[in-house]
TILUM-986765 format. One record per residue (C-alpha): residue number from 1; residue in one letter; x, y, z. Coordinates in steps of 0.25 Angstrom, whole numbers. Example, Ala and Ser with C-alpha at 12.3 -4.5 7.8 and 13.67 -1.06 7.14 Angstrom:
BEGIN
 num residu     u     v     w
   1      a    49   -18    31
   2      s    55    -4    29
//
This chain:
BEGIN
 num residu     u     v     w
   1      m   191   204   707
   2      s   180   211   700
   3      d   165   206   703
   4      e   162   210   688
   5      p   163   198   679
   6      l   174   198   669
   7      l   166   187   661
   8      s   151   185   662
   9      l   143   174   654
  10      k   128   172   655
  11      n   119   161   649
  12      i   130   154   641
  13      k   123   142   633
  14      v   131   133   624
  15      t   126   121   616
  16      f   133   111   608
  17      g   125   102   600
  18      g   113   102   609
  19      v   121   101   622
  20      r   121   113   631
  21      a   135   115   635
  22      l   132   128   643
  23      k   118   131   649
  24      g   117   146   651
  25      v   130   147   659
  26      s   134   160   666
  27      f   149   162   670
  28      e   156   174   676
  29      v   171   177   679
  30      n   176   189   687
  31      p   189   197   684
  32      g   201   190   691
  33      e   192   178   696
  34      v   197   164   695
  35      h   184   157   692
  36      c   182   142   691
  37      l   173   136   680
  38      a   169   122   685
  39      g   162   110   680
  40      e   163    96   674
  41      n   168    93   660
  42      g   157    96   650
  43      c   150   106   660
  44      g   153   118   650
  45      k   166   124   655
  46      s   173   124   642
  47      t   161   128   634
  48      l   159   140   643
  49      i   174   144   642
  50      k   173   143   627
  51      v   160   152   627
  52      i   168   162   635
  53      t   180   162   625
  54      g   171   163   613
  55      v   173   149   608
  56      y   158   145   610
  57      k   146   154   608
  58      p   135   153   618
  59      q   121   153   614
  60      e   112   165   614
  61      g   109   172   627
  62      a   123   171   632
  63      e   129   184   639
  64      f   144   186   639
  65      f   151   198   647
  66      f   166   200   648
  67      d   171   212   657
  68      g   157   217   658
  69      k   155   218   643
  70      a   145   209   635
  71      i   151   200   624
  72      s   142   197   613
  73      a   150   186   606
  74      m   162   180   613
  75      t   173   175   603
  76      p   187   169   606
  77      t   194   182   601
  78      l   185   191   610
  79      a   187   182   622
  80      q   202   182   620
  81      s   202   197   618
  82      l   194   198   631
  83      g   205   191   639
  84      i   198   177   640
  85      q   207   166   639
  86      v   206   151   641
  87      i   217   141   645
  88      w   212   128   641
  89      q   217   115   648
  90      d   225   111   636
  91      l   232   125   636
  92      a   232   126   621
  93      l   247   129   621
  94      f   258   126   611
  95      g   269   117   616
  96      e   279   120   605
  97      m   278   135   607
  98      t   285   142   618
  99      v   279   148   631
 100      a   279   162   625
 101      e   273   158   612
 102      n   262   150   619
 103      i   259   162   628
 104      g   260   174   618
 105      f   257   167   604
 106      q   246   177   601
 107      y   258   187   600
 108      a   264   179   589
 109      v   260   186   577
 110      n   260   200   583
 111      g   273   204   578
 112      k   277   212   566
 113      y   272   207   553
 114      g   265   195   561
 115      l   278   189   565
 116      v   279   182   579
 117      d   282   192   590
 118      k   290   183   599
 119      r   294   195   608
 120      a   279   198   610
 121      i   276   183   613
 122      e   287   182   623
 123      e   283   195   630
 124      a   268   190   631
 125      a   272   177   637
 126      r   281   183   647
 127      k   271   193   651
 128      a   260   183   653
 129      l   269   173   661
 130      s   273   185   670
 131      r   259   188   672
 132      l   257   174   678
 133      g   270   175   686
 134      v   277   163   680
 135      s   290   161   673
 136      i   290   152   661
 137      d   301   151   650
 138      i   293   157   638
 139      n   303   151   628
 140      l   300   137   632
 141      p   291   128   623
 142      l   278   126   630
 143      k   279   111   629
 144      e   291   111   639
 145      l   282   117   650
 146      p   275   109   660
 147      i   260   110   660
 148      a   259   120   671
 149      q   267   130   664
 150      r   259   128   651
 151      q   247   131   659
 152      i   254   144   663
 153      v   258   147   648
 154      a   243   146   644
 155      i   239   156   655
 156      a   250   165   651
 157      r   245   164   636
 158      a   231   168   641
 159      l   236   180   648
 160      v   243   185   636
 161      g   229   188   631
 162      e   227   197   643
 163      a   217   187   649
 164      r   206   192   658
 165      l   199   178   659
 166      v   206   165   658
 167      f   200   151   658
 168      m   209   140   663
 169      d   204   126   659
 170      e   209   115   668
 171      p   222   123   670
 172      t   228   114   681
 173      a   224   100   675
 174      s   238    96   672
 175      l   245   104   684
 176      t   251    99   697
 177      q   246   106   710
 178      s   258   115   711
 179      e   256   119   696
 180      t   241   121   699
 181      d   245   130   711
 182      y   254   138   702
 183      l   243   140   691
 184      i   233   144   702
 185      a   242   155   707
 186      i   243   160   692
 187      v   228   160   691
 188      r   227   168   704
 189      n   237   178   698
 190      l   228   179   686
 191      s   216   182   694
 192      a   223   192   703
 193      s   227   199   690
 194      g   212   200   686
 195      v   212   188   676
 196      a   200   180   678
 197      v   202   165   677
 198      v   192   154   675
 199      f   198   140   680
 200      v   192   127   675
 201      s   198   115   682
 202      h   193   102   687
 203      r   203   103   699
 204      l   193   109   709
 205      a   203   111   720
 206      e   210   121   712
 207      v   197   127   707
 208      l   193   130   721
 209      e   207   136   724
 210      i   208   146   713
 211      s   194   150   709
 212      d   185   162   714
 213      r   172   156   709
 214      m   168   144   701
 215      t   157   142   690
 216      v   152   128   689
 217      l   146   122   677
 218      r   138   109   675
 219      d   133   103   662
 220      g   134   116   655
 221      a   126   124   666
 222      l   131   134   677
 223      v   130   127   691
 224      g   135   140   697
 225      v   146   150   701
 226      f   152   148   715
 227      p   163   154   724
 228      v   174   145   726
 229      e   176   149   740
 230      g   170   138   749
 231      m   169   128   737
 232      t   173   114   738
 233      q   178   104   727
 234      s   166    95   730
 235      r   156   106   729
 236      v   162   110   715
 237      t   161    96   711
 238      e   147    95   715
 239      l   144   108   707
 240      m   151   103   695
 241      t   145    90   694
 242      g   132    90   702
 243      r   137    78   710
 244      n   145    75   723
 245      f   157    67   722
 246      d   162    59   734
 247      s   177    61   737
 248      s   182    50   746
 249      v   194    41   747
 250      v   192    28   740
 251      a   205    21   744
 252      a   205     6   747
 253      d   215    -5   750
 254      h   219   -14   739
 255      d   231   -21   746
 256      d   225   -35   744
 257      a   223   -32   729
 258      q   232   -37   718
 259      v   243   -29   714
 260      v   241   -25   699
 261      l   253   -15   697
 262      s   266   -15   705
 263      v   276    -5   702
 264      r   290    -5   709
 265      g   301     5   708
 266      l   296    11   695
 267      t   305    22   690
 268      r   307    30   678
 269      a   317    41   678
 270      t   313    56   680
 271      e   298    51   681
 272      f   296    42   693
 273      e   305    33   702
 274      d   303    21   711
 275      i   288    19   710
 276      s   282     7   717
 277      f   268     4   720
 278      d   257    -7   718
 279      l   243    -6   712
 280      r   233   -16   716
 281      r   220   -21   709
 282      g   208   -11   712
 283      e   218     0   717
 284      t   218    14   713
 285      l   232    20   715
 286      g   233    35   715
 287      i   246    42   710
 288      t   247    57   713
 289      g   258    67   713
 290      l   261    80   706
 291      l   265    82   691
 292      g   279    76   690
 293      a   277    65   700
 294      g   278    54   690
 295      r   264    49   690
 296      t   261    49   675
 297      e   275    44   672
 298      l   273    32   681
 299      a   259    29   675
 300      l   265    30   661
 301      t   276    20   665
 302      l   265    10   671
 303      f   258    11   658
 304      g   270     8   650
 305      m   272    21   643
 306      h   286    23   651
 307      r   296    13   655
 308      p   301    13   669
 309      q   316    13   671
 310      a   315     5   684
 311      g   305    -3   692
 312      e   294   -13   689
 313      i   279   -13   686
 314      a   271   -26   688
 315      i   256   -29   685
 316      e   250   -40   693
 317      g   263   -44   697
 318      k   270   -45   683
 319      t   281   -35   680
 320      v   278   -28   667
 321      r   287   -19   658
 322      f   279   -10   649
 323      g   285    -6   636
 324      s   273     2   632
 325      n   259     6   637
 326      r   254    -6   628
 327      d   261   -15   637
 328      a   255    -8   649
 329      i   241    -9   643
 330      r   243   -24   640
 331      a   247   -26   655
 332      g   234   -19   659
 333      v   238    -5   662
 334      g   229     7   658
 335      y   234    22   659
 336      l   225    34   658
 337      s   234    45   654
 338      e   233    59   661
 339      d   232    65   648
 340      r   219    60   643
 341      l   218    70   631
 342      s   231    67   624
 343      l   235    53   629
 344      g   223    46   635
 345      l   213    48   624
 346      n   213    51   609
 347      q   203    63   608
 348      p   199    62   593
 349      q   196    47   594
 350      s   182    42   599
 351      i   179    38   613
 352      a   178    23   609
 353      d   192    23   602
 354      n   198    30   615
 355      l   192    20   624
 356      v   197     8   617
 357      m   211    13   612
 358      a   219     5   623
 359      s   211    -8   622
 360      l   210   -10   606
 361      d   216   -24   608
 362      k   204   -28   615
 363      l   195   -24   604
 364      l   201   -32   593
 365      s   193   -42   585
 366      g   200   -49   573
 367      g   211   -39   574
 368      m   202   -27   573
 369      i   195   -18   584
 370      s   181   -24   586
 371      p   171   -12   586
 372      v   162   -21   595
 373      k   172   -23   605
 374      k   176    -8   605
 375      a   162    -4   606
 376      s   160   -13   618
 377      v   173    -8   625
 378      v   169     6   623
 379      s   155     5   627
 380      h   159    -3   640
 381      w   169     7   645
 382      i   161    19   641
 383      s   149    14   650
 384      a   158     8   661
 385      l   165    22   663
 386      g   153    30   660
 387      v   159    38   649
 388      k   149    48   643
 389      i   150    49   628
 390      g   142    51   616
 391      t   147    40   607
 392      p   160    31   608
 393      e   164    37   595
 394      d   164    51   599
 395      p   178    57   601
 396      i   184    56   615
 397      r   186    71   615
 398      t   171    73   616
 399      l   170    67   630
 400      s   172    75   643
 401      g   186    74   650
 402      g   179    64   660
 403      n   173    55   649
 404      q   186    55   641
 405      q   193    50   654
 406      r   183    39   656
 407      v   186    35   641
 408      a   201    35   644
 409      i   199    26   657
 410      a   190    17   648
 411      k   201    16   638
 412      w   210     9   648
 413      l   199     1   655
 414      a   197    -5   642
 415      i   210   -12   642
 416      g   207   -19   655
 417      p   218   -14   663
 418      k   223   -19   676
 419      i   229    -5   680
 420      l   224     8   676
 421      i   232    21   677
 422      l   224    34   678
 423      d   233    46   676
 424      a   226    59   680
 425      p   212    53   676
 426      t   205    66   679
 427      v   213    77   672
 428      g   203    86   665
 429      v   191    78   671
 430      d   180    86   679
 431      v   177    82   693
 432      g   164    74   689
 433      a   172    66   679
 434      r   183    64   689
 435      a   174    57   699
 436      g   169    48   688
 437      i   183    44   684
 438      f   187    41   698
 439      e   174    33   700
 440      i   179    24   688
 441      v   192    23   694
 442      r   186    17   707
 443      k   177     8   699
 444      l   189     2   691
 445      a   197     0   704
 446      a   186    -7   710
 447      q   186   -16   698
 448      g   200   -20   701
 449      l   208   -10   692
 450      a   221    -5   697
 451      i   222    10   695
 452      i   233    20   696
 453      l   227    34   698
 454      i   236    46   695
 455      s   232    60   698
 456      d   239    73   703
 457      e   226    77   710
 458      p   228    70   724
 459      p   212    70   727
 460      e   211    60   715
 461      v   220    50   720
 462      y   216    52   734
 463      f   201    49   732
 464      n   203    39   721
 465      a   215    30   724
 466      d   218    19   734
 467      r   232    23   736
 468      i   240    36   731
 469      i   254    37   727
 470      h   260    51   728
 471      m   271    53   718
 472      v   282    64   718
 473      e   292    66   708
 474      g   292    52   702
 475      r   292    45   716
 476      i   281    40   725
 477      r   280    49   737
 478      a   269    42   745
 479      t   258    32   744
 480      y   245    36   751
 481      d   232    29   755
 482      p   221    39   753
 483      r   214    34   765
 484      n   225    38   774
 485      l   227    53   770
 486      s   219    65   767
 487      l   218    71   753
 488      t   225    84   759
 489      e   237    75   763
 490      l   238    69   749
 491      e   237    82   742
 492      s   248    88   752
 493      a   257    77   749
 494      v   255    78   733
 495      y   256    93   733
 496      a   267    95   743
//
């Protein structure tokens, strides 16, 4: 790997409406290097990437060098011609198009008379996938592929443009551990072939596994550039946030508490089978397992979105049969979806409207929604959960991921639930915001709320649950007490 930077930026300043998003940041990447860009949501990572790709123009005084040559004004077209590519978290792919078309669509009008050159598209796709050492049917519609293979398609598309520098934004957020390992192997292959990769991820363990160096930003300023060798997750967290977080087991006994939810023999063909457990008042029950374990399918059934084919659900000793999620809500069940962006919240709507959307019946006065009641509920929960907002009428999309998640939790707390199901509550949320969310979870449990915490990251349930259910292929493999095993033992069982 060359010691001469492939990319070098100095004194990058960006201001939006008086807010300094980047404060004189410097950034370098070497050829073939895997470099981590770390920091909490809102620290300036995305802004820096958009400066590098020519989307944003920095203030006067910035210096920009690529391959040793000064760049006076970066533009998206110039960035692409230099081989700078970005794979955003949403992948920006087209589900109805084939794998080949997604990878090689830039060849679509290169045929004679501007016609689609299908042969060139397919050849570009095969070449890019071959470079990654993977085999995918290029004629399949993209929508038929699992998320891990879509991620590979996005990487292949970047390689079609003769990429020399690839930014990957949260590439493993939706992947299992085995899929993550496969992606990391691909990144290593890219690095070995001379392609520089900048990795942006909230999963610190994989950052430390894959990266050579890391650049840490905090509040728009450069904290420093550090070698990854010898770095620990706790040290990275401290650099990113300026704070220390205590990681200790919080599990406690709840054997004498009232059983709030009782599940017996719950079965839904091809999804889960013979699921039985009790959930008690004030208890946090963790459910973990790899993708395909049936965790979310079970949660959706408990929330009335799916109907079981066998088994029984009882709440406070009374058998319930939900015909819809409205029945579940009336019975006191809240469900925080793992897909916050498309299912948990309505992005164009206001913070206030999102917060009350599940509890509108509680705001009625004379058959109409009372503005006074609505304002009171919104004010209460924003304050109680420490949501940082401008005004309640701002669109929810203006908030950081962590604050959006707090609003999503508040939406369900506003119904006054007996049971709260949290499905992957920290997806796309940075380490500081994660700690805040789990602090909220602990406070809610202490107040008597029964909580089901679902996560594919064993440390999340290990450090935040009283008991842990491990699901494998739709069945309960084991139940653990975090006080009686180590995190390493739990991870070994989950990833076996």
